[in-house]
C-alpha positions as CSV (number, residue, x, y, z in Angstrom):
1,Y,0.0,0.0,0.0
2,E,2.9,2.3,0.6
3,E,3.7,2.5,-3.2
4,A,0.0,3.1,-4.0
5,I,0.0,5.9,-1.4
6,H,3.0,7.5,-3.0
7,I,1.4,7.3,-6.5
8,F,-1.9,8.8,-5.5
9,E,-0.3,11.5,-3.5
10,S,1.6,12.6,-6.6
11,L,-1.5,12.4,-8.7
12,I,-3.6,14.7,-6.5
13,A,-0.7,17.2,-6.4
14,R,-0.9,17.6,-10.2
15,P,-3.3,19.9,-12.1
16,G,-6.4,18.2,-13.6
17,R,-7.0,16.0,-10.6
18,D,-9.5,13.2,-10.7
19,P,-11.8,12.7,-7.7
20,Y,-11.1,9.0,-7.7
21,H,-7.5,9.7,-7.0
22,Y,-8.6,11.0,-3.6
23,T,-10.8,8.0,-3.0
24,Y,-8.1,5.5,-3.9
25,L,-5.5,7.3,-1.7
26,A,-8.0,7.3,1.2
27,R,-8.6,3.5,0.7
28,A,-4.9,2.8,0.7
29,L,-4.4,4.9,3.9
30,Q,-7.4,3.1,5.4
31,Q,-5.8,-0.3,4.6
32,T,-2.6,0.8,6.5
33,G,-4.7,1.7,9.5
34,D,-4.5,5.5,9.0
35,L,-8.1,6.4,9.3
36,D,-7.3,10.0,10.3
37,G,-5.2,10.4,7.1
38,A,-8.0,8.8,5.0
39,I,-10.5,11.2,6.5
40,E,-8.2,14.2,5.8
41,V,-7.7,13.2,2.2
42,L,-11.4,12.8,1.6
43,E,-12.1,16.2,3.2
44,E,-9.5,17.7,0.9
45,G,-11.0,16.0,-2.1
46,L,-14.5,17.2,-1.2
47,D,-13.2,20.8,-1.1
48,A,-12.3,20.3,-4.8
49,F,-15.3,18.0,-5.7
50,P,-18.1,18.8,-3.2
51,D,-20.8,16.9,-5.0
52,N,-18.9,13.6,-5.3
53,A,-21.1,11.0,-3.7
54,S,-18.4,8.3,-3.6
55,M,-16.1,10.6,-1.6
56,R,-18.9,11.7,0.7
57,T,-19.9,8.0,1.3
58,S,-16.3,7.0,2.0
59,L,-15.9,10.0,4.4
60,G,-19.0,9.0,6.3
61,V,-18.0,5.4,6.5
62,N,-14.4,6.2,7.7
63,I,-15.7,8.6,10.3
64,E,-18.1,5.9,11.5
65,R,-15.2,3.5,11.7
66,K,-13.6,5.9,14.2
67,R,-16.8,5.6,16.2
68,D,-17.6,9.3,15.7
69,D,-21.3,8.6,15.1
70,S,-22.4,12.1,15.8
71,R,-20.3,13.3,12.9
72,A,-20.9,10.4,10.6
73,L,-24.7,10.2,10.9
74,P,-25.5,13.5,9.2
75,I,-23.2,12.6,6.3
76,V,-24.6,9.1,5.7
77,D,-28.2,10.1,6.5
78,E,-28.0,12.9,3.8
79,L,-26.5,10.4,1.3
80,F,-29.2,7.8,2.0
81,R,-32.0,10.4,1.6
82,E,-30.5,11.6,-1.7
83,N,-30.2,8.0,-2.9
84,P,-31.8,5.1,-1.0
85,A,-29.9,2.7,-3.2
86,N,-26.6,3.8,-1.7
87,T,-26.1,0.6,0.3
88,R,-22.8,1.7,1.7
89,A,-24.4,4.7,3.3
90,A,-27.4,2.7,4.4
91,L,-25.2,0.1,6.2
92,S,-23.1,2.7,8.1
């Protein structure tokens, strides 16, 4: 995962970023146990791409994994209201 982290960090530092670079970087950080880093990356990505449902979902799920339900619930609740088929949000 360390190599993937390096690759995605360099990709989000370039112009013309892709929202999925943030998502994949966050997933790699999550796999190494760095939930705080994953959350930080997703928040940064959402600053650039505020309507990206995938990043919003991942953010809510990662915050829930940290047992910060009071912060996670509004995120996943809004996602589920917007799209009841969003099973990741529904299961959080």
